[in-house]
Phi, psi and omega in degrees: 000149179180191178245126179269140167225151177202145181217141175239110179287129188285334183259018176070009173289167179292127181264010187298316185294319178297318177299317180295320175299319178295320178297323178301324181293332184277356189296128173221172181293338183277347185289130183261327181216149172243134177232146175220140190210145161264189178291345186251329189217156184229141168234130180231129179219156178284339183230141180298325181296330179290337177288338181063219176240082187295143173240094187271354173066040182217146175278349177242116182228138174238159177214163183210131174258111193259132170234124185282127175254310179251156181303326184277355178294138182234150175304148181233171359294168181242151184260134166253186184296325185228016180202177172234157188222139164237125182232118180245113179153187179222147165243160186238142193280059176277304181244356184206163177300150179299135184246131168246184184303315183296318179292323176300313180297321183291333182273355181287133180283162179292327183241156174055057179291335176298315177296321179297321179295316179300315183295320181298314181297319181297325188260339187274146173245114180172191181239113186199157166223155179207155174222134178243126178261115171255169185304326188237358182202164172251144170245120188237142179214158179218146181302154189293340178260349180071036180295316176274131181288145174204139183228158181218162175180172182207162170223195186289341186264319185207166171242142190211156174228157178199163180283350176215166183287318187297334177297322180282320177303322187288351175241031170067035171262112190279324182253106182249133185235152170291127179295127185299123179303146176073014179243161173243134175248135168261124181246113180230200184296343180263358180111218186258136168234121186259142171229137182279133174256309183203140176205161171288139179252167179303136187296139169244092191306131177280142177271088181239149173282161175303317184299312180294316181298318179293322178295317179293318181295320180305315182295317181296316182291318177301322180289320182296315179297312179305313182295325182280355173250355183306130175072004176271133175284324181209154181201159176258153170235121175290119195233119174259338187092002176278184184301310189292310182290331181290317179292325176295315178299315180300313180286331175297328180299332182282353181271176178273003184276140175282108184259135179239120178279142176233122177241129179235147179189166169287164181298148171062038174260137181301325186297333179296316180292322175301316180299319178301313181295320180294318180297318179297321179291328178278350183058045177237144180290143182227132170261121180250124177237128176249151186229172180232185180301320180297323178295322177297316179299319181292321187282325188307313179300321180295320179295314180295326175294319182288320183275344169067030175197146183272050183272119183300322184288315179297322179293318182290332173281322185291329183299311177298324179296318177299316180298316181296317177297320180298317179292320177300319180294320178298331180268009180060032171265123187260349179235134177232132176264148179209169189262015182300144180106332183297320184295322177288312187291329186240021174059060182274350185265145182301328185297334178292319178296313178307313182292320177300316181292318188272327189238346176103176188295319182297316181295317180296321179300315183294321179293319178298316180296315179297325177292322181293317183285349174250006185294341174298321180276326183279331186223309193293317176300316178306308188288322180291324180292321178298312180297318180297328180292345180246014179073023179251133175270117180272131176236136189239096182303323183289334179276054176257139179302319179300315181291318181298314180299318180295316181294320181302321186269003176283139174301141183299334180295341176278350184253319182218164174239153184280058177224141187300327185262013181293142166289137176273170177058047187297318181293323178294322179297318177293323176297321178296319176297319178301323179283357178077026169295134178308139184299330178300331178267319182298325184249022177285131180298148180285139170226124187301144188300322184294332177270318183298324179275345182086002185294319185302316183290327180289321178297321176296320179296318178296319178295320178298321179298329178269004178068032185228157167291163178300318180298316179292324178296318177298317182296319179294313181295321180298315181300319179291317181299324183265022183305133180094348178236132183258102176293135177251179179292000000 
């Protein structure tokens, strides 16, 4: 796991210094190796100072800040016969053998790497980003759901990509964009040229019964959890006791992995006792950590720096995720599973029901689809960057291509009903019951994490103490957290 940087100098000058500046922005205590490479040569060191100021003599330079998660992980970039590669991610053995960075590099052909990149994205199931450095251009790609974050931008001097926004802001790229999932970009002297490899398309609802849909979904979810735990000796599960985390925890128990549940909340929250009871019913060990107002104040700057925007909703969701990741790190657990993606895929938000009631099935279907194709920006990037900042690899079983494609084409009536008191995510609840998840968890109503943990109300309280609205309080804290880095639009 790590942070990718890559730059293509437009005037053919050496891009080494720019790439090194970008690498410095990624520096954290968890980074074990830093690597920087042209298409011909690689330098890898344990400390940025040891890299010095390399002059690799190339207009295309890539870099990688490496944190080991699995024993087989190796420092990057990696060399092929005529290029260098940085690959951040995992693939899962649904349709092809599991691929790591070294395997990805080894399978690249000497010619037409653009075609190879497109083919890989079309065939692979997983969470990944990659950059290939050739003498005159970069070939960049991202997984079709955008689980792993990647950003791009350019100015008059160079075009660049990175795993976070602040790396690009720090080299004077004013307009930074989320790299479109499922696409490959060719980056040369004229900037970015994108080609589509794979994407979700507008739904054509399948005529399935609830029984058939739930049976198929059950198999997919069981497989997705199994694949994301394959070969792991131990892992954490972010656990609220709600439907999504409970089914992941329940299915994780069937694996050979030693699973540890982690529950975080503010003090004296009802949901904490429910999580304890649920863990006991699942017969799984649980670590419960409770926090107070001072902890929220302490955590907020780190969360805002990780998510790179002063968004109150994202911050209130991000703080519990940060706490869970922090606890996982203290327990020396390097991988954490969580239920993100489920609410978009299976219509878990109340607004979908409201629209179904007021505007009908077609309107609700369109909104659900639009949220699915944007969930990388609304949720996944936030959570992955928070976990990454603490050296934790986040794995999301619901953010599987197979599950996403199936969910998109399901009639909305299998997810919600047009009644105010309907349980949402109906088909997932039935799939959970089919897997023999206890009914008390399978049919537990959803409560948003920022409210269930109590974080949202504490942020309002902190803002009031400072004589500010929540929005203004976020902006003030964000400016302090990002000191030394100038966020642009």
